[in-house]
LONUTOR-523311 format. One record per residue (C-alpha): residue number from 1; residue in three letters; z, x, y. Coordinates in nm, 3 decimals. Layout:
N
[NUM; "ALA"; [Z; X; Y]]
...
***
This chain:
219
[1; "MET"; [-0.935; 6.808; -2.943]]
[2; "LYS"; [-1.125; 6.479; -2.742]]
[3; "ASN"; [-0.952; 6.183; -2.838]]
[4; "ILE"; [-1.271; 5.930; -2.925]]
[5; "TRP"; [-1.054; 5.633; -2.946]]
[6; "THR"; [-0.990; 5.657; -2.555]]
[7; "GLU"; [-1.364; 5.588; -2.548]]
[8; "LEU"; [-1.389; 5.313; -2.785]]
[9; "TRP"; [-1.160; 5.037; -2.611]]
[10; "SER"; [-1.296; 4.756; -2.448]]
[11; "GLN"; [-1.192; 4.437; -2.291]]
[12; "GLY"; [-1.225; 4.135; -2.457]]
[13; "CYS"; [-0.984; 3.815; -2.478]]
[14; "ALA"; [-0.707; 3.734; -2.232]]
[15; "GLY"; [-0.374; 3.585; -2.305]]
[16; "THR"; [-0.073; 3.500; -2.125]]
[17; "ILE"; [0.307; 3.669; -2.083]]
[18; "LEU"; [0.580; 3.432; -2.260]]
[19; "THR"; [0.838; 3.702; -2.271]]
[20; "SER"; [0.851; 4.144; -2.202]]
[21; "LYS"; [0.720; 4.178; -2.563]]
[22; "MET"; [0.557; 3.828; -2.648]]
[23; "ILE"; [0.207; 3.785; -2.570]]
[24; "MET"; [0.025; 3.400; -2.623]]
[25; "SER"; [-0.303; 3.418; -2.683]]
[26; "ALA"; [-0.628; 3.256; -2.924]]
[27; "ALA"; [-0.578; 3.311; -3.287]]
[28; "HIS"; [-0.966; 3.337; -3.326]]
[29; "CYS"; [-0.910; 3.691; -3.106]]
[30; "PHE"; [-0.681; 3.814; -3.367]]
[31; "ASP"; [-0.842; 3.732; -3.699]]
[32; "GLY"; [-1.114; 3.827; -3.939]]
[33; "GLN"; [-1.175; 4.108; -4.171]]
[34; "LEU"; [-1.182; 4.408; -3.981]]
[35; "PHE"; [-0.862; 4.265; -3.741]]
[36; "ASP"; [-0.581; 4.544; -3.761]]
[37; "PRO"; [-0.304; 4.525; -3.485]]
[38; "LYS"; [-0.330; 4.903; -3.451]]
[39; "LEU"; [-0.691; 4.865; -3.272]]
[40; "ARG"; [-0.532; 4.586; -3.032]]
[41; "ARG"; [-0.347; 4.637; -2.718]]
[42; "ILE"; [-0.273; 4.446; -2.362]]
[43; "ARG"; [-0.352; 4.541; -2.044]]
[44; "ALA"; [-0.124; 4.364; -1.776]]
[45; "GLY"; [-0.090; 4.361; -1.406]]
[46; "ALA"; [-0.468; 4.414; -1.350]]
[47; "THR"; [-0.676; 4.298; -1.102]]
[48; "PHE"; [-0.992; 4.465; -1.232]]
[49; "ARG"; [-1.150; 4.478; -1.568]]
[50; "ASN"; [-1.068; 4.778; -1.777]]
[51; "HIS"; [-0.835; 4.982; -1.528]]
[52; "GLY"; [-0.527; 4.964; -1.337]]
[53; "GLY"; [-0.178; 4.788; -1.455]]
[54; "MET"; [0.001; 4.877; -1.742]]
[55; "VAL"; [-0.120; 4.917; -2.118]]
[56; "VAL"; [0.087; 4.821; -2.402]]
[57; "TYR"; [0.016; 4.873; -2.780]]
[58; "VAL"; [0.024; 4.546; -3.013]]
[59; "GLU"; [0.284; 4.563; -3.319]]
[60; "HIS"; [0.179; 4.233; -3.466]]
[61; "ALA"; [-0.021; 3.908; -3.440]]
[62; "TYR"; [0.113; 3.561; -3.559]]
[63; "ASN"; [-0.176; 3.326; -3.584]]
[64; "HIS"; [-0.033; 2.959; -3.621]]
[65; "PRO"; [-0.032; 2.894; -4.002]]
[66; "SER"; [-0.304; 2.565; -3.953]]
[67; "TYR"; [-0.564; 2.785; -3.785]]
[68; "GLY"; [-0.896; 2.793; -4.001]]
[69; "ALA"; [-0.798; 2.485; -4.200]]
[70; "ASN"; [-0.976; 2.257; -3.984]]
[71; "GLY"; [-1.244; 2.446; -3.733]]
[72; "PHE"; [-1.049; 2.558; -3.400]]
[73; "ASP"; [-0.717; 2.340; -3.475]]
[74; "GLY"; [-0.398; 2.555; -3.465]]
[75; "ASP"; [-0.609; 2.833; -3.252]]
[76; "ILE"; [-0.307; 3.015; -3.076]]
[77; "SER"; [-0.112; 3.311; -3.166]]
[78; "LEU"; [0.179; 3.461; -3.050]]
[79; "ILE"; [0.148; 3.868; -3.009]]
[80; "LYS"; [0.435; 4.099; -3.045]]
[81; "LEU"; [0.439; 4.409; -2.836]]
[82; "LEU"; [0.525; 4.755; -2.939]]
[83; "SER"; [0.716; 4.804; -2.628]]
[84; "ALA"; [0.805; 4.571; -2.325]]
[85; "LEU"; [0.634; 4.518; -2.040]]
[86; "VAL"; [0.808; 4.608; -1.687]]
[87; "TYR"; [0.781; 4.295; -1.484]]
[88; "SER"; [0.687; 4.324; -1.120]]
[89; "PRO"; [0.499; 4.075; -0.846]]
[90; "ALA"; [0.195; 4.142; -1.068]]
[91; "VAL"; [0.347; 4.133; -1.393]]
[92; "GLN"; [0.527; 3.792; -1.464]]
[93; "ARG"; [0.618; 3.531; -1.784]]
[94; "THR"; [0.479; 3.197; -1.763]]
[95; "SER"; [0.681; 2.849; -1.809]]
[96; "ILE"; [0.547; 2.611; -2.064]]
[97; "ALA"; [0.596; 2.236; -2.076]]
[98; "PRO"; [0.860; 2.081; -2.363]]
[99; "GLN"; [0.724; 1.988; -2.709]]
[100; "ASP"; [0.468; 1.668; -2.683]]
[101; "THR"; [0.435; 1.653; -2.319]]
[102; "VAL"; [0.174; 1.402; -2.217]]
[103; "ILE"; [-0.083; 1.558; -2.012]]
[104; "PRO"; [-0.219; 1.304; -1.819]]
[105; "ASP"; [-0.628; 1.295; -1.780]]
[106; "ASN"; [-0.784; 1.424; -1.460]]
[107; "LEU"; [-0.507; 1.633; -1.369]]
[108; "PRO"; [-0.613; 1.956; -1.170]]
[109; "VAL"; [-0.570; 2.263; -1.336]]
[110; "ILE"; [-0.694; 2.620; -1.337]]
[111; "HIS"; [-0.865; 2.852; -1.563]]
[112; "ALA"; [-0.839; 3.237; -1.508]]
[113; "GLY"; [-1.008; 3.540; -1.686]]
[114; "TRP"; [-1.262; 3.831; -1.673]]
[115; "GLY"; [-1.506; 3.664; -1.885]]
[116; "ALA"; [-1.883; 3.601; -1.802]]
[117; "THR"; [-2.003; 3.446; -1.487]]
[118; "SER"; [-2.244; 3.209; -1.657]]
[119; "GLN"; [-2.363; 3.111; -2.023]]
[120; "GLY"; [-2.475; 3.440; -2.165]]
[121; "GLY"; [-2.451; 3.655; -1.815]]
[122; "PRO"; [-2.241; 3.964; -1.799]]
[123; "PRO"; [-1.826; 3.962; -1.762]]
[124; "SER"; [-1.668; 3.979; -1.433]]
[125; "GLU"; [-1.549; 4.303; -1.309]]
[126; "VAL"; [-1.222; 4.151; -1.130]]
[127; "LEU"; [-1.004; 3.871; -1.217]]
[128; "LEU"; [-1.124; 3.535; -1.128]]
[129; "ASP"; [-0.973; 3.159; -1.127]]
[130; "VAL"; [-1.151; 2.798; -1.132]]
[131; "PRO"; [-1.008; 2.482; -1.068]]
[132; "ILE"; [-1.119; 2.185; -1.287]]
[133; "TYR"; [-0.980; 1.864; -1.434]]
[134; "THR"; [-0.858; 1.752; -1.764]]
[135; "ILE"; [-1.043; 1.496; -1.930]]
[136; "ASN"; [-0.977; 1.215; -2.180]]
[137; "ASN"; [-0.912; 1.350; -2.541]]
[138; "GLN"; [-1.121; 1.026; -2.681]]
[139; "LEU"; [-1.423; 1.084; -2.440]]
[140; "CYS"; [-1.444; 1.434; -2.519]]
[141; "ARG"; [-1.372; 1.380; -2.887]]
[142; "GLU"; [-1.678; 1.108; -2.871]]
[143; "ARG"; [-1.886; 1.384; -2.694]]
[144; "TYR"; [-1.867; 1.654; -2.935]]
[145; "ALA"; [-1.938; 1.403; -3.224]]
[146; "SER"; [-2.252; 1.376; -3.097]]
[147; "LEU"; [-2.352; 1.735; -3.194]]
[148; "GLN"; [-2.406; 1.863; -3.543]]
[149; "ASN"; [-2.228; 2.141; -3.676]]
[150; "ARG"; [-1.998; 2.141; -3.404]]
[151; "PRO"; [-1.587; 2.148; -3.429]]
[152; "ALA"; [-1.399; 1.833; -3.402]]
[153; "VAL"; [-1.176; 1.794; -3.103]]
[154; "THR"; [-0.834; 1.710; -3.206]]
[155; "GLU"; [-0.481; 1.571; -3.046]]
[156; "ASN"; [-0.426; 1.943; -3.042]]
[157; "MET"; [-0.628; 2.052; -2.779]]
[158; "ILE"; [-0.724; 1.950; -2.393]]
[159; "CYS"; [-1.056; 1.908; -2.265]]
[160; "ALA"; [-1.143; 2.019; -1.924]]
[161; "GLY"; [-1.419; 2.098; -1.662]]
[162; "ILE"; [-1.614; 1.869; -1.384]]
[163; "LEU"; [-1.745; 1.600; -1.619]]
[164; "ASP"; [-2.112; 1.477; -1.583]]
[165; "VAL"; [-2.149; 1.731; -1.321]]
[166; "GLY"; [-2.034; 2.115; -1.474]]
[167; "GLY"; [-2.047; 2.434; -1.288]]
[168; "LYS"; [-1.732; 2.494; -1.354]]
[169; "ASP"; [-1.569; 2.672; -1.662]]
[170; "ALA"; [-1.391; 2.930; -1.865]]
[171; "CYS"; [-1.659; 3.128; -2.088]]
[172; "GLN"; [-1.716; 3.412; -2.313]]
[173; "GLY"; [-1.460; 3.664; -2.275]]
[174; "ASP"; [-1.194; 3.415; -2.098]]
[175; "SER"; [-1.071; 3.315; -2.499]]
[176; "GLY"; [-0.690; 3.348; -2.522]]
[177; "GLY"; [-0.665; 3.313; -2.129]]
[178; "PRO"; [-0.453; 3.040; -1.947]]
[179; "MET"; [-0.496; 2.735; -1.845]]
[180; "TYR"; [-0.242; 2.637; -1.601]]
[181; "TYR"; [-0.119; 2.387; -1.392]]
[182; "GLY"; [0.111; 2.501; -1.100]]
[183; "ASN"; [0.306; 2.803; -1.270]]
[184; "ILE"; [0.288; 2.585; -1.544]]
[185; "THR"; [0.041; 2.707; -1.852]]
[186; "ILE"; [-0.063; 2.384; -2.042]]
[187; "GLY"; [-0.376; 2.544; -2.247]]
[188; "VAL"; [-0.516; 2.842; -2.424]]
[189; "VAL"; [-0.906; 2.864; -2.362]]
[190; "SER"; [-1.050; 2.797; -2.710]]
[191; "TRP"; [-1.393; 2.694; -2.753]]
[192; "GLY"; [-1.664; 2.476; -2.632]]
[193; "GLU"; [-2.019; 2.416; -2.607]]
[194; "GLY"; [-2.149; 2.688; -2.399]]
[195; "CYS"; [-2.033; 2.701; -2.065]]
[196; "ALA"; [-1.993; 2.515; -1.751]]
[197; "ASN"; [-2.175; 2.202; -1.953]]
[198; "ALA"; [-2.167; 1.879; -1.755]]
[199; "THR"; [-2.164; 1.677; -2.077]]
[200; "PHE"; [-1.939; 1.894; -2.327]]
[201; "PRO"; [-1.621; 1.996; -2.162]]
[202; "GLY"; [-1.446; 2.333; -2.239]]
[203; "VAL"; [-1.148; 2.324; -2.509]]
[204; "SER"; [-0.825; 2.471; -2.474]]
[205; "VAL"; [-0.527; 2.449; -2.723]]
[206; "ALA"; [-0.254; 2.230; -2.608]]
[207; "VAL"; [0.010; 2.435; -2.595]]
[208; "HIS"; [0.280; 2.139; -2.573]]
[209; "ARG"; [0.152; 2.060; -2.921]]
[210; "TYR"; [0.289; 2.406; -3.023]]
[211; "VAL"; [0.632; 2.457; -2.848]]
[212; "ASP"; [0.852; 2.438; -3.132]]
[213; "TRP"; [0.668; 2.671; -3.354]]
[214; "ILE"; [0.622; 2.892; -3.033]]
[215; "ILE"; [1.022; 2.917; -3.000]]
[216; "ALA"; [1.080; 2.971; -3.349]]
[217; "ASN"; [0.883; 3.289; -3.359]]
[218; "ASN"; [0.927; 3.431; -2.999]]
[219; "ASN"; [1.143; 3.669; -3.152]]
***
């Protein structure tokens, strides 16, 4: 009998490997009335969208308990896998900074993912990365406060982009993916006003604000 489920999978959000059985991603990727861990799986070590690498199914998603109470605050999730990833040159775990590390403004960082290459555009078929810079949190908060019905930027978030220039950012489909500095993941792609907006930078979860929680639940 033909297995219809093999034809229904599509690639959406991204994530970062913490251990061979734990992935870090965005809580909004693992939420909602129809969410079921049986309908989520992780592809690791792939360069091209929807094929290559290895596929492992999800056992459980642990969304941060603060998620949903205040916009996108706490938009971080730990994804426990049913079986362990096999490390290779293309499948490696990340490092994260200690709890409450200070992330400076204008730090050169990188987003990576298979998301759309422009606002409302098609997703990329190949893994891409883009260099951007962290932006002062207070300035970013003030920018977003000028918009109606948009989430608040909090101290648990990192804004990044090319301020007042735009053109470089994460985009739809990159949610849950990393913002990294060197080999250290400091952010999880969360939300923003469109993509690559000159006035309103992209917003990521500040991983260093959740390290104690990550360690306590990484088992």
